[in-house]
Phi, psi and omega in degrees: 000153175289130188244089178290118183256008178201165180284142180237122173248115189224147178235146190222139168268164179295150182291332179250021171089344183217131179293120173266112181293347180273355177255160180279165178306321185304304186296326185281332185266343181061042175229152178286144181305326181300323180285314181299326184295339177298341188270133184293327183223141170239130183236132174266118184243106182252145177282076188271151177295126183213116185296319177290322176291315178303325184283320174298322178292320176302317180293326182287320171306316178291329173295313181297321179294318179280324182260350182061033186195150182282167186281155178301146179283149174260017180214163176261115177297147179294150177282147177303331178285333179288317184296315175304311177299324171300309179302313181299322184287319181301322184289344180279344188278144176227075191286138179253159176264120179295152191292329180294348178266351181299317174301321181294327182282319184296318182293320176303321184289317178292330179295309179307315183292323183279331168300314179302313180299317181290317182293333184055055186270119180286144173090349175236130180233136176249116193227179175302333174293326178301309177310315177296331178286331179288317180296318177298318188285320175308317174292320175305315182290329171289339174288324169309317183273006184056033183261154179265356173233146165284143185246163185302322181300328183294314185290323181297318174299318179297319177302312185297314178302315182296315181297316178294327176299314183289330175298314187301329185271357184283146179295328183257046184304311186293327174302311179305319184291338185261354180305140175293116185298317179294323182281331181293319179283320170315304180296325182294316183292318178300316178299312175300330175287320185293338182269359183275152178228152175113192190287323181259039195291330180271009178247142178223136185283152182299317184296321175296321176291320182295328181292314183293326177298312179301318179285345166282345180103008185255174187250174174299322180295325177294323179291319174304315178297327181286312173302324180295318182298305192282328175292326186295321185266013172077011175285325176239158178238116181276127178250127183247166174265008182220146183288341175226084183294149175296151177297134172083004175284138184277142180285159169295313177211171178230136186242140176273127185287120180289120175251151177267142185271000000 
């Protein structure tokens, strides 16, 4: 097995000069899957036609060609010395994962496995190595905050990055990017509720819903928007621990409203 003693950031060009979306990433890069699987994240960056980006790039190149200098920045960049100091401080941190986060992480991992099985996506596999990747990225995000402990927000962001990485490698990337986020979250939660058994089979906690949402690559704000829409039309009922919740406050749990046929 590869024993990496440092972080590795690598870039690769397509083996045939142009990326072929009908081939797998391994075939396009001409590297074995066993090696690529050692990377926590893989991002496919294609030169797709985009009117706004293409215009901005053309304007930049024309400005440099005419003035022999890049255009003036509209912000004050950080000093190199400040960045070095920040990175040096962050590297001294070794955040640990608190015990109360373990069930949340394991549930999110199980949800990723189940979602992958439902989607039947070729070329992407969630294994125990994926779980280690989630832990590493969560700790790295905690270091960026100069924190001594991993927070749930770190785990959520790690899950989101992993999901978006897999989407970028998918052949139907553009279709997935345009998918209705609200409907996607709703469908995922309905599937999760459908697999439950017992007295509260029609109920899902907000934390569980957030874990499912994050594993899909979406954020807490997306989940809240989804809840607002479906609570408004009476499909879901949000249950709070206070009689008058503040605007934007997350509920304790979400209950699927049973309707009579």
